[in-house]
N, C-alpha and C positions, 0 to 999 in steps of 0.2 A: 718663835719657831724658826729655825734656820732653813733658808732656801738653798738647796745644793745645786739647783739647775737653773738655766736661763729660760725665760719666757719664750714659748714658740719653738723650742729646740726639739729635734727629732732624737729620741733616745732609743737605745737598744740594750737588751739584757740577755745574757746567755742562759738558755734553758738546757735541758738534757742533750738533745741532738739538734737543736735549732736555736735561732735568735728571735726574741720577741721584741716588737717595736711599738712605739707610741709617741704622742706629742705632749710635751710638758706645758700646762696652761697656768702655772702659778699656784701659790698656796699649797704646795706639796701635792698637787693633783695632776693626773695625766688622763688624756683621752686615748683609748686604744680599742682595737678590734679583738675581743676575747670573750671567753665565757663569762656570764654575769657573776658578780661577787657572791651571790648565794648558790652558785653552782659548784659542784665538786668535780666537774669534768674539766680536762685540760683544754679542750676546744680543738685539738688536732688529733684526730683518730682515723680509723679506717674509712669512715664516711667522707672525711675531707681529702684523704689521700687518693681516693677513687674519683675525686673531682666533682662530687655532688655538692649542692648548696647546703651549707651547715644551718641547722635549725637551733644551734646552741649559741654560737658566737654573735655578739652584737657590738656596735660601737657605743661605748658608754664612758662615763667619767668614773675614775677610781682613785683612791689614795695611792701615793707613790710606793708605799710599802707593799701594797697588793701587787703592783707592777714589778717591784724589785724581787720579791720572794727571797730566794737565797743568793741572788746575784747582785752585781754592782753595775747599774746602767752607765753607758758611755755615750757621748755624742756621736752622731753619724755626720761625717764631714761632707760639706758641699762647697762649691765655688760660690763666693759671695754674690756674684751677678746672676746666679742661677735660681736664687731663692726669693721668696716673698718676705716682706718685713714681718717681725714677730706678731704684731696685732692681726695681720691678715692670716698668718698661719693658724693662729688660735681661732679666728673667725671661720676659716675653712673647716677646721676640725669640728667645731661646734655645729656647723651646718649639716653634718652627717650623723649627729647623735641619734641613736635609736635604729640606725640601719641594721638590717638583718639579712644580709645576702653574701655571707662569707664564702669565698672559694679559694682553696689553698693555692691553686695554680694561677689564678688571675685576679683575685680580690682578697688578699690576705692582710695581716696587720702591717706588713712592710709596704705593700702597695698603698694602703691608706695613709701611712705616715709620709711616704714619699710624695703622694698627691697633695697633702697639706702643705708641704714645704716648696714644691715646684709645680709646674704645669703638667707633669707627667707622673703617672702611677707606675712605679717599678718595684721589683723585688729582686735584689741581687742574689738572694738565696735560690730563688726559682731559676734565675738566669744561669747560675752555676750548675744546678741540677740538669737543666736543659743542655748545657754544654757537655756535661758528662754523658748524658743520654745520647746526644748526637755523636760524641766520640765513640761510644760503644757500637752504635749502629754503623757509623762509618768504618770502624775497624772490622766489624763483622762482614760488611759488604766487601771490603778489601780482601779479607781472608777467603770468602766464598769465591771471589774472582780468581784468586791465586790457585785454589784447588781445581777449578774448572780449566784454567788456562794451561797450567804446567805442574809437573810433579818433580822436575829437576831443580836442584838448588832450593829445595822446599823451605828449609829453615830460614835462609837469608831472605828469600822472596816473601815468605809469610810475614816475617818481622817488618819488612819494608812496607808491605801492603797494609798491615795493621796500623803502623805509624802514620802513613800517608792518610789513611781513612780517618784516623783520630784527629789529625791536624785539620783536615778539611771539615770535620764535624764541629770542632771547637770554633774555628774561624766563622763557620756558617752561623753558629749560635750567637757569637758575639756581634757579628755584623747585623743581626736581626734586631739588636737593641736600638730603640728609638731615643734619640737625644733631643730634648726640647728645653728651651730656656723659658723660665717663667716671665711672662710679659708684664712685669711689675709696672714699669713706667708707662708703657703703652696704655695699660688699663686706666691709669690715673689720668693721663692726658685725655683719653676718650671720655672718662667720667666728667672731667672739668668742662669739656666741650658740650656734652649732653646737658649738663647742669645749666649752661648759659644759652643753649640753643634758642635762637630767635628772641633773646631777651634784649630789650633796649632800655628798660627802666632800671632803677636801682636794684642791686643784688638784694635778695630777701633778708640777708643779714645786715642790711643797712648801707647807706651811701659811703660809709667809711670802709666798706669791704668791696673791692672792685675786681672784676674779671679782666684778664689781659686785653680783651677786645675793647675795653673802655679806656685803657691807659694810653697815654702819649708815649712816643719813642723814648723820651728822656726818663720817663717813669720806669722803663723796662731795663734800665742800666743799673745793675746791682754788682757791687764789687764782691766777688766770691774768693774764698781762700785759694791759694795756689794748689794746682793739681785737681781742682774740682771743675768738671767740664759741663755741668748742667746750666745751660744759658737760658732755657725757656722759663719765663715767668708766667705762672698760671693765675695767681691771685696776689693782690696787694692789700694789706691792712694799713689804713692811715690813722695813726694814733694821735695826731695833732689837731688843734682847733682850726688853725689856718695853714701856715706855710712851713712850720717847723717839722723837719723830717726825722728828728731824733727818735721818735717812737714808731716809725714805720717799719714793718717787717713783711716778708714775702714768702709765698709758697711756690717753689719751682717744681720742675718735673720729678725731682728725686730728693728734695730737701726742704727744710724750713730755715729761712735765713733772716737774722736780725742784725743788719750791718753795723749799726752804731754800737751795739753791745758785743760785736765780734763773735756772734753765735752762728754756727752752721751745724744743723742736725740732719744727718742722713736718715731717710726713712727706715733703712735697715737697722738703725740703732735705737729706734723708738720702741719703748716697752709699754708706755702708758701715757694717756692724755686725759686730763681731767680738770674740773673747775674747783678751785679752793678759795672760799671767801672772796668771790668776785674776781679772782685772778686766774689766768690760764696757766696751767702747769704742764710741762712736757718732760716726762722721765725718759732717760736713755739708760743704757747698760750701766753707766758709772756716774751719772749726774742728773740733777733735776734743774730745769730752766724755768724762769718765770717770764711770761710775755704779756705786754699790755693789751688789754681788751676793754678799754674804757667805754667805747661807743657801741659795743656789741655785748649782749648777754654772754658771759664767759662759758656758761653751761652749753649754750647753743653752739658756740665756737668749738668747744671740746668735742661735741657730737659731730660737728662738721669735719674736723680734722681726723677723728676716729674713722669716719666714713671714707675720707680721702685715702688714709693709709691702709685701713683694713678692708676697704671695699664692701662695707656693710651698707644696708639700705638706710636712707634718711627720709623722714616723713615731713609733710608740711607743718605738722604740729611741733616739730623739733626746732623750728626757727623762731627766735624771739629777739627783738631789737631792744637794746638798753635804752632807758629813758634819757640817758646822756646823749644818745645819738639823735633823738628828737630835739633836744635842747641845742645841740650843735647845729642842726639844720636850720632851726629857727634863728639862731644867732647869725649865721651866714646870710640868711634871707633878710634879717633886720638891717645888716650893714648895707646890703644892696638897696633895701627900701629907703633907708635914710638918704642915700645918694640920689635916688630917683625923686624923692620928695623935694629936696632942696633945688634940684634942677628944674622941677615943675614950678615950684614956688617962685623961682627967679624969672623964668620965661613965660609961664602961664599961671599966674597967681590965682586966677578964678578956679582953676581945676585942682589946686593944691589940697583943699579939704577932702575932696572925693578920692584923690590919689592916696591920701593918708589912710582913709577908711579901707580902701581896697588893699593897700599894702598890709595893714593890720590883719585883715581876713586871710590874706595869702600866708603871712608869717605863721599864724596859729593853726591854719587848716592844712597847708601843703604837706608838712612832715607826716601827716596821718593818712594821706591819700594813697601812698605806695603800700598797698596791702601785700602781705606775704603771698608770693606766687607759688603755685603747685610745683613741687619737684617730684615727689613720689606720693601719689594719693594713697591714703590708708585704705586697706581693704575692709569695707564695712560688712561684707557678707559673713 
């Protein structure tokens, strides 16, 4: 099955006298505000025009052919910095599935699609109609003022009054438009901070995954491609056993960076994150990348990154540390234990056996003491 559209894109298709809007969610499906598939109603009638809440239209998932009807959908253009990443757009659309509060003038299909893509729910169709209405009202007021004030040079003055009133009306309508930028990066930074708020122990994904507050200044220096300005490192994954940094990669405020592989992935370009045979896969619009996740359960990491990019909730049960992470921690502790044992045996030989026993207990027990800490508790009600 050929996919004609991009994940998370805002599509519009021309209908008889208006444009219909929706969000493409993949697999030739779209989420839109319209009459249900089993309804014969168009969803835009007298009831909606009069401004009452529609009891017909709902936000639901539909096949793309149902959305297209006899038209050819096209993308609605946005500035890149104004929109959420594809995964978050889909997450926002899915969060409103089942809604039944359609209002033609304030909560229509275009308002919904715009809200999914940005922080602001807008309808350019409604804005244009408001501008026309304001122009008519402004022109009418200008004409009335002309009739009252003077009858000389009626034609010229009348035309000027109507024109001035129309211009004032249009400017007034356009100036009332609220422009809001989607706080994509701010939300992720806030999420990262809340995730680690007050945490001093290991991250619940294991000691191989660290929050920026745990890192030293040298660890925060990441070489980014030219033209990329995101300097804030939020998380670091350490994929080496000891000091080899070739498998280390980072999550910044707007990207995922794997320096030694020369990989830089902007959140806006991410279309899918998943676990595949114990490997972490990140799909973009045109390519799939593989990231090392040896010491972290790759499915847990995929869930974490999906949460980070799409801003969906993550629960305590979603965290799982790979057995290799436990082995790595035991390995590092063992090296330290060997050093302590030989120093003790050299300076205090009497205590050496007891130190050995203690070290063995620490090596085998310590990695299992850092239980997963609550991030978002599941609702048991």
